[in-house]
C-alpha positions, 0 to 999 in steps of 0.5 A, a space after each residue: 466497552 465490556 458493558 456495550 458488548 454485554 447488552 441484552 438482545 431479543 430472541 428473534 434473528 435480525 436479518 440484513 440486506 445485500 445490494 449491488 450492481 452487476 456489469 460486463 467485465 470488459 465494457 462495464 455496461 450494466 447487465 439487465 436480468 442477471 440472476 443473483 442467488 444466496 446459496 445454501 439459504 432456506 428458503 431460497 434468497 435471490 434477485 434479478 438486476 433491473 435496467 441499471 444492473 442494480 439488485 436488492 436481496 432483503 431479509 438475508 440471515 446474517 453471517 458468512 454467505 456464498 452467492 452465485 451470479 449468472 447471466 446468459 452468455 456469460 461465465 457464472 461467478 461464485 463468491 464465497 466468504 461474504 460477511 453480512 452483519 446486522 449493523 451494516 448492509 452488504 454492498 457488492 459490485 460484480 463483473 462477469 466475463 462473456 463466455 465463448 459459448 453460444 447463447 443456446 448453450 448452458 454455461 455450467 462453469 463457475 468462476 470462483 478464483 478468489 485471487 483474481 485481480 480487479 483489473 482484468 488486464 493484470 493477470 500475473 504477479 497480482 493479488 486482490 485484497 479486501 479490507 475484511 482481511 486487513 481487520 482479520 489478520 493478526 499483526 496488521 495494525 489496520 494498515 493495508 501495507 502491513 496486510 500485503 506483507 503476508 504475500 509472497 515476494 514481500 518483505 516488511 521486517 521493520 516494526 516501526 514503519 510500513 515500507 514495502 520491499 518487493 522482490 528485493 527492490 527499494 520501497 521507493 519503486 512502489 507506485 500508489 494509485 487511488 481511483 485510477 490516478 497516482 497519489 503521493 506517499 499516503 502515510 503520516 510522518 512521511 517525507 518527500 520521495 519516500 513511499 512508506 511511514 510509521 502510520 498509514 493515512 489510508 483508512 481501510 474502512 473506505 477501501 473496496 477490493 483492490 489490487 497489489 502487484 509485485 512485477 511485470 504489471 500492465 502498460 497502464 502503470 508507469 514510473 515505478 520499478 517494484 510494484 503497485 498498490 491500486 486502491 479502489 474506494 468503496 461507495 456508501 449505502 445507496 438506500 439508508 444511512 449507516 454509521 460506525 464508531 471504532 477505537 484502535 490503539 494504533 489506528 486511533 479513534 474513528 467515526 464514519 457515516 454513509 448514506 444515499 446522495 441523489 437517490 434518483 441516480 443511485 448516488 451515495 457518500 461515505 466519510 470518515 475521520 480518525 484521531 490518534 488514540 495515543 495523543 488523546 490518552 496522553 492529553 488525558 494524563 494516561 501513561 502511553 509508554 513514550 515521551 515522544 507522543 505521535 499526534 496524527 489525524 486524517 479525514 477521508 471521503 468518497 461522494 458518488 453522484 450516480 449515473 446521470 445524462 452526462 455520465 457518472 461523477 464522483 469526488 474523493 479526497 484525503 486530508 492528513 496531518 501529523 507531528 511529533 517532537 523528540 526532546 533530548 531531555 526525555 529520551 534514552 540514549 539509545 532511542 531509535 529515532 532521536 539523538 541525545 544531544 539535540 531536539 527534533 521537531 517533525 510535522 507532515 501534511 498530506 492531501 488529495 482531492 479528485 474528481 472522477 467521471 465515467 461515461 458509457 459510450 455504447 454497449 461495448 465502450 466507456 471513457 473514464 477521466 480523473 482530475 486530481 490535485 495533491 499536496 505534501 508538506 514536510 517541516 523538520 527542524 533539529 536544535 543542537 544542544 551545544 551553545 553558541 556565542 550567546 550561550 543558547 542552543 542553536 538550530 542546525 538543520 532545517 527542512 521545508 518541502 512543499 509539493 503540489 501536484 496536478 494530475 489528469 488521467 483519461 482512458 478509453 476502453 473498448 470491448 471489441 468482442 468476447 475475445 478482445 479488449 482494448 484500452 488506451 490512455 494518457 496521464 499528465 502531471 504538473 508538479 510545483 516544488 518549493 523546497 529548502 534544506 539547510 544545515 550547519 553540520 560540519 560547516 565552519 564559522 566563516 562570519 565569526 558570529 560564534 555559530 557554524 554557518 548555514 549551507 543549503 543542500 537543497 534550495 528550489 522553487 519551480 515546476 516539473 512536467 511528466 507525461 505518460 501514454 499507453 495502449 494495451 489489449 487483451 486477446 482470448 485465443 480460446 477459453 483456456 489461452 489469453 494474451 495481454 500486451 501493451 506499450 507504455 511511454 514516459 517523458 520527463 521534461 526536467 531531463 528531456 528523457 523519454 522511453 517506450 516500454 513493452 509489456 506482455 503476459 500469457 495465461 494458459 489453462 493447461 488443465 481444469 485445475 492447472 494454469 501457466 503464466 508468463 510475463 515480461 515488462 520493461 519499467 522505468 522510473 524518474 529519480 526521487 526529487 530530493 536526489 535531483 535537487 541536491 547541491 554540492 558544496 564548492 571550496 569557496 563555500 558556494 554550491 551548485 546542483 550536481 544531480 540535475 541531469 540524472 536520467 531514468 533507472 530501468 528494471 526489466 522483469 521476467 516472470 514465470 508462474 504456475 497455479 494449481 487448485 488442488 481442491 475447492 477454496 485451495 490454491 497453490 501458486 509459485 512464481 520464478 522471476 528475474 529482474 535486471 536494473 540499469 541506469 542506477 545513480 552511483 558516484 563518478 569515482 570508485 565507491 560502493 554507493 548506489 541509489 538502490 539502497 535508499 528509501 527505507 529511512 526518513 531521508 535520502 542519502 546526501 550525495 552529489 555528482 551522481 551518474 546513471 552507470 550503476 546496475 542491479 539484479 533481483 532473482 528469486 522463487 516464491 511459493 504460496 499455499 492458501 486456503 480461502 476462508 470457508 467452512 469457518 477457517 482459513 490459512 496462508 503459507 508464503 515462502 520467498 527465497 530471493 537474491 538482491 545485488 547491486 554494482 557501484 562505481 567500483 565494479 564490485 557486486 554486493 548485497 543490497 540493503 534489502 537482500 534478506 535472502 528469505 521470508 516465510 509467513 505462516 498464517 491461520 485462523 478459525 471462526 467459532 459460532 457460539 450460538 445456533 442463530 449465528 449471532 455470536 462468533 469468536 475468532 482466532 488468528 495467528 501468524 508467524 514470520 521468519 526473515 533473513 537478517 538485513 545486510 548492513 555496513 559496519 561502523 568504523 569505531 576508531 574513525 567515529 570516535 575521532 570524528 564525534 559522529 558515526 563513520 562507516 566502512 564504505 569499502 565493506 558496504 553491506 558485508 555483515 548481516 543483522 540477526 534473523 527476524 522472527 515474530 509471532 502474533 496472536 489475535 482474538 476476536 468477538 463479533 456480535 449481531 443484535 437479534 432485534 436491532 441493526 447493530 453489530 459489534 466487533 472486538 479484537 485483541 491483537 498480541 503482537 510479538 507475543 514472545 517479546 523477541 528482541 529483533 535487531 533494527 540497526 547497529 548504530 554508533 552511540 556518541 555519548 558512550 563512544 561505542 557501537 550499540 544495538 538498537 532493537 525493534 518493538 517488543 511485545 505490543 498489545 493492540 486492541 480494536 473495538 467497532 460498533 456499526 449501526 
C-alpha cells in the first residue's frame, strides 16, 4: 500500500470534469439554459444546461470547489465544499426554487443553506448528510448510522452496534427508506423487528445526498415513532467508466464499477461488492484478535436507464449475508455476546430489489412509482453443553424467521404555482412471515426422554397487509414565511386498526440571518411482528397467542426551533421538543415492564398478555453550532439535554432504558494542502463524545444464584445508571491526485477510543462465578481505509 502511495507522477496538473443536471425543485422539470459557474477559477470555468437540463464542465482543476447555479426567475444557489479528484468525475443533481421576483428583476439572493433537506417538504428537525462526511469524520467506520450520531438529538453510545436512539425513543421507532420506499433493517447480523446491528449493509459509496429526520416529519413518512433515514442512491457516470477499490478494516474489501448505460437516454449504472476483511485475514492465518470471526458480504447496485418516451426507469438492489459462531471453548467467561455454557450459531440474510419509474406529466407535475420486494432471513441456534440421556449436548433454542415483503409506493406531485406545491400518494405493503421460535429453557421433561421438551414461543406462517395514504402541501405566503401541512392515514389488517394523523410545520425568516421553525406531528406505529406473535404457555403445556390484538403506539411531536447564521458557512441551531407517547404495550398486572424499553438488543422481550395502556414522555433541548467545510477547516458542536420517561402498568413513572440525560459531541477537522498544485492533501479530524450513563435494572444476586441464571429486580427497573460514556477519536488522512493520469488515492487511519477508556456496556450476572460482573465496551481500536479511484 505504501508503495502505491509513493508512485511517481508527472509534472503537469491533471484536471477533471463536473457533470450534472439542473431541475425545478417543485416539479423536477429540467431547466434549460441554467448557468453553472466554478467560482474563483482562473480562467473562468462554466457551462449552460441543454434541453434535458444536463451540463458538462471540462478541464476543471482538482481540489475543493465552489459553484454557483443561476436561472432567470429562480433563486440562485451557491454550493461550496465540492471535492473533485483526478480519479473520479463529479456528478451533481441540483434543484432550484422559483423566486417570487418577476422575470424583469435580477435575482441577487443566493441560497447557500448547506443543511437544507433534499425533500423540500421536510423543513424542521431534518439534516442533510453526504457520504464524503461519512468518510471524513472520525469514529464512523464507514457507516451512515455512525455519522448521524454526531447530530443533535441522537445518542449512540454502544460501540458494538449502530442502533440510533433519537430523542430518547427506542431504536425500533426508526424508519429506513431507500429510493422513496421503506426497506427492512439494512444491517448485517440483524434480527426481526430491529433497526440496527453491528455492521451496516448500506454501502456509502452508492449513497447520494440524503436526509435524516429526528421528529415531526412530513405526512409522506408513516409507521414510525422516532425518526427517518431517507436514503437516495447515486447514479453512475453517464459518459465514461470509472472504478474504485477500497480496503477498510471494519467495512471490508470492496470493488466498485460505474459507467454509461443506454447513452441515448443518459443512463448509467453503479455496482459494488464488499467482503469482510476480518474473515479474509482469519482465513489467511492472521490473528484478528477474536475467536468468533464475523463473516459478512454484500452486493449493491443502481441501474438508471435514463429518460425515454415512457419516462425514466431505474432498478436498484442490495443483497447481504452474514454469519458468526460463538463456541464456548473459545471464549472468555465475560464475553459480551457469548455464554460460557453454550455454543451459538447465527446467520442472517437481507435483500432488496426495486424498480423505480418517474414520469414528467407536464411542466408543473410528475408522477413517481416504486415497486419493491425484500427478504429478511434469520437463523439462530443455541446448543446447551449440559448432557442429555445419551451423553450428548443438546440444542435448547432455535430461531427461524423468513420475512418477504412486497411494497408499492406511488405519488403525484403538482407545482400549482411558485408559492404552492401539492403531493399525494399511497403505500401498499404485503408481508409474508414464516417464523418459528422454540426453546427448552425452563421446560420440564414431560415425555421422559432425558431432555427438556420443546416449547414454541412463536410459530406462524401467514400474511399481513398494511396500507398508507397521504396528502401534503407547501404554501409560501411570502419569500420569508412558509407553511407545510398534511394528513397521513395508516391501516393494519391484522388488528383492523386505522388512524389519520395530522402534520404541520411553519418556517419564518424573521430577519436575513434569523429563522424560526415550528412543527407538530402525530405519528403511529404498529407493533414489531415478534411482539404480535408471542405465545403464552398454559398449565397443560399448550400455548396460545396472547398479543395478537395489540394496537398502534402513538407519539405526538411538538418542536420549536431557531436558526441563526452568524457568518458565511456558520450555523447556530437550537430546537426544543416535547413528545407524548400512548398506547404502549404493558402487562395486565401491576409491573414495571414497557415495550418502550425494547429494541437496543438482538431480541425482543419474551412477554405475553400485553395491553396498550402504557405511556411515555420525551422532552429536551438541542444545540448545534456548525462550521461547514470552507477555507480548509470545519467544526461541529452538538449538545443534547433530554429526559425520557415511561409509565408501566404499576402506574409509576421511571426513566426509560434510553434516558441518557445528555450527549455532547465536539468534532473538528483541518485539510492541509501539501503542494502548490493541489495534488497532495493531509487531513486531520478529531471527535470527542460524552454521554450520560444509561439506566439499568440491578441484578438480584441471591435470586440469580438460586435460579442458576440472571434474575433482575423488576420493581427497581432502570433505577441505577452505568458510568458516563466518554470517547476520543482521532483520524489522519492523506489524499493524492495523479498529475498525469485519472487516478486518485486516499488513505485514512482512524484511532478510535485513543485513551482506551473502559466504557461500561452492562452489568451482567456471571453463571460460572456466581457474581455480577461488569462488561466493558470496545477499547482502543485502530481502523484503516485505503481507496484507489481510476
